[in-house]
C-alpha positions as a printed Julia matrix, in Angstrom:
206×3 Matrix{Float64}:
  7.78   -71.33  -40.67
  8.12   -74.48  -38.81
  7.54   -78.09  -39.86
  7.54   -81.08  -37.53
  8.8    -84.58  -38.53
  8.73   -87.63  -36.39
 11.35   -90.35  -36.64
 12.87   -92.91  -34.27
 16.34   -94.02  -33.22
 17.08   -97.71  -34.1
 20.17   -99.88  -34.19
 21.91  -100.28  -37.64
 24.24  -103.31  -38.19
 27.14  -101.25  -39.34
 29.88   -99.06  -37.9
 29.32   -95.21  -38.13
 32.57   -94.66  -40.04
 31.63   -97.28  -42.74
 28.25   -95.7   -43.77
 27.49   -94.7   -47.35
 24.67   -92.12  -47.71
 22.6    -92.01  -50.86
 19.73   -89.97  -52.18
 16.58   -91.14  -54.05
 16.65   -89.53  -57.56
 13.06   -90.19  -58.57
  9.63   -89.96  -57.15
  7.42   -93.02  -56.21
 10.42   -95.4   -56.09
  9.33   -98.74  -54.54
 11.4   -100.39  -51.82
 10.93  -104.27  -51.89
 11.74  -107.08  -49.55
 13.74  -108.8   -52.18
 16.07  -107.73  -54.89
 13.68  -108.22  -57.83
 10.49  -106.99  -59.21
  8.65  -109.97  -57.73
  9.71  -108.76  -54.09
  6.77  -107.55  -51.95
  6.5   -103.65  -51.98
  7.29  -102.28  -48.6
  6.92   -98.53  -49.28
  7.5    -95.97  -51.87
 10.1    -93.2   -51.54
 10.2    -89.74  -53.22
 13.16   -87.87  -54.74
 15.47   -86.43  -52.13
 15.06   -89.05  -49.53
 18.23   -90.07  -47.75
 19.05   -93.57  -47.08
 22.04   -95.63  -46.06
 23.33   -98.21  -48.62
 24.17  -101.48  -47.02
 25.22  -103.46  -50.13
 24.43  -104.68  -53.64
 23.08  -107.72  -55.52
 23.17  -107.3   -59.37
 21.33  -104.15  -60.25
 19.67  -103.82  -56.81
 20.94  -102.03  -53.63
 20.03  -102.92  -50.0
 19.07   -99.85  -48.07
 18.07   -98.76  -44.74
 16.28   -95.53  -43.78
 14.36   -93.82  -41.09
 11.12   -91.91  -41.85
  7.52   -91.46  -41.08
  6.35   -93.7   -43.58
  6.76   -96.8   -41.3
  4.93   -97.0   -37.94
  7.97   -98.29  -36.26
 10.27   -95.66  -37.85
 12.71   -98.29  -39.37
 12.71   -99.83  -43.0
 15.3   -102.1   -44.57
 14.73  -103.35  -48.08
 15.83  -103.33  -51.66
 15.77  -100.52  -54.36
 16.68  -100.58  -57.87
 20.15   -98.86  -58.06
 19.29   -96.78  -61.06
 17.24   -94.65  -58.68
 20.05   -94.01  -56.24
 22.97   -91.62  -56.2
 25.56   -90.66  -53.71
 24.28   -88.02  -51.44
 26.98   -85.44  -52.17
 26.74   -85.73  -55.97
 23.02   -85.24  -56.49
 22.14   -82.31  -58.57
 18.53   -81.39  -59.56
 18.51   -80.46  -63.18
 14.82   -79.27  -63.14
 15.92   -76.0   -61.37
 15.87   -73.02  -63.9
 18.75   -71.36  -61.88
 20.99   -72.32  -59.03
 19.08   -71.6   -55.84
 20.91   -71.39  -52.65
 19.81   -71.94  -49.03
 22.01   -70.21  -46.68
 22.88   -72.22  -43.5
 21.77   -70.36  -40.46
 22.82   -73.13  -37.96
 21.61   -76.35  -36.26
 21.0    -77.32  -32.82
 20.53   -80.8   -31.21
 19.26   -81.07  -27.76
 18.51   -84.55  -25.95
 16.53   -85.35  -22.75
 17.48   -88.17  -20.47
 15.1    -90.28  -18.31
 14.81   -89.04  -14.77
 16.75   -91.49  -12.5
 19.26   -92.86  -15.16
 21.46   -91.64  -17.94
 19.8    -93.07  -20.92
 18.55   -90.79  -23.66
 14.67   -90.92  -24.3
 14.51   -88.4   -27.14
 16.13   -85.68  -29.07
 14.98   -82.42  -30.89
 17.04   -81.4   -34.05
 16.25   -77.82  -35.22
 17.69   -76.67  -38.62
 17.59   -73.08  -39.61
 18.21   -71.85  -43.19
 17.33   -68.92  -45.58
 16.62   -68.74  -49.24
 19.06   -66.65  -51.32
 17.93   -64.74  -54.46
 14.46   -66.06  -54.31
 12.77   -63.2   -56.27
  9.78   -64.4   -58.32
  9.5    -67.63  -56.6
  6.05   -68.7   -55.34
  6.72   -72.29  -54.01
  9.88   -74.37  -53.36
 10.5    -77.93  -52.34
 13.2    -78.2   -49.8
 15.08   -81.28  -48.62
 16.84   -81.27  -45.22
 19.01   -84.24  -44.29
 21.36   -84.83  -41.19
 23.66   -87.57  -39.81
 23.36   -88.3   -36.26
 25.67   -90.85  -34.37
 24.22   -92.37  -31.22
 26.44   -94.13  -28.58
 25.23   -96.96  -26.51
 26.28   -97.8   -22.9
 28.62  -100.49  -24.29
 30.44   -97.88  -26.55
 28.78   -98.98  -29.88
 28.32   -96.29  -32.45
 24.95   -96.18  -34.3
 24.59   -94.1   -37.48
 21.16   -92.5   -37.67
 20.39   -90.63  -40.95
 17.23   -88.48  -40.97
 15.76   -86.7   -44.09
 12.57   -85.04  -45.25
 11.35   -83.08  -48.33
  8.69   -80.41  -47.65
  6.82   -77.89  -49.67
  6.93   -74.18  -48.77
  5.22   -71.09  -49.84
  7.67   -68.16  -50.44
  6.64   -64.85  -49.17
  9.75   -62.86  -49.54
 12.94   -63.38  -51.78
 15.23   -63.85  -48.54
 12.77   -65.68  -46.34
 14.07   -67.71  -43.42
 12.79   -71.19  -42.72
 13.2    -73.75  -39.77
 12.68   -77.38  -39.45
 12.29   -79.53  -36.3
 13.03   -83.19  -36.3
 11.72   -84.73  -33.17
 13.33   -88.28  -32.44
 12.11   -90.78  -29.75
 14.73   -93.38  -28.56
 13.93   -96.91  -27.45
 15.32   -97.11  -23.96
 16.16  -100.79  -24.59
 19.25   -99.6   -26.55
 20.53   -97.61  -23.61
 21.76   -94.66  -25.52
 24.13   -92.29  -23.65
 25.0    -89.85  -26.3
 23.73   -88.51  -29.58
 25.84   -86.2   -31.76
 25.14   -84.25  -35.01
 27.85   -85.16  -37.43
 26.55   -83.1   -40.46
 23.56   -81.5   -42.11
 22.49   -79.69  -45.1
 19.35   -78.22  -46.61
 18.75   -77.75  -50.44
 16.18   -76.63  -52.84
 15.16   -79.55  -55.04
 12.32   -77.99  -56.97
 10.97   -74.54  -57.56
  7.92   -72.71  -59.13
């Protein structure tokens, strides 16, 4: 079963080694242009969306993310900190039992423009399988990954990608795959894109 997700590579004003990844913990959480309730609503994110946390102001966190919600693929704004948790500490309490997705591997391939060495796009394919899925009819799966792009000048750009999708389960040990297609802006002169880490997890089941 394949799913396609479109996202884009854009420059982030932070170094790759100093990035804090966070997950949205509720559905329909607003991202605003200012750190208060009067700020203009830019977009709403759902549970499981991966973001980069850039800073804090009071009870608000400044975040950055890539996703299909924005036409240009890039959004930076403010979210109430109560709806964010460190990515590696998020545990979904709605699951009746611990459901495991077995990692079956990941592959990243990038294509360069003919005539120069700049990357014009990449394809990330994630493979995973459901473990002990007897009795399940539907699951919601979140996959996230961290890519690091290198520019001609040697700058490192962290690129987080994340998506939560619904699947129909036809067998207790069904295998799934997800393709994330990324288009790079040639003005950034990217020479390398590397996969630093990835994971897929069940965040809801029926």
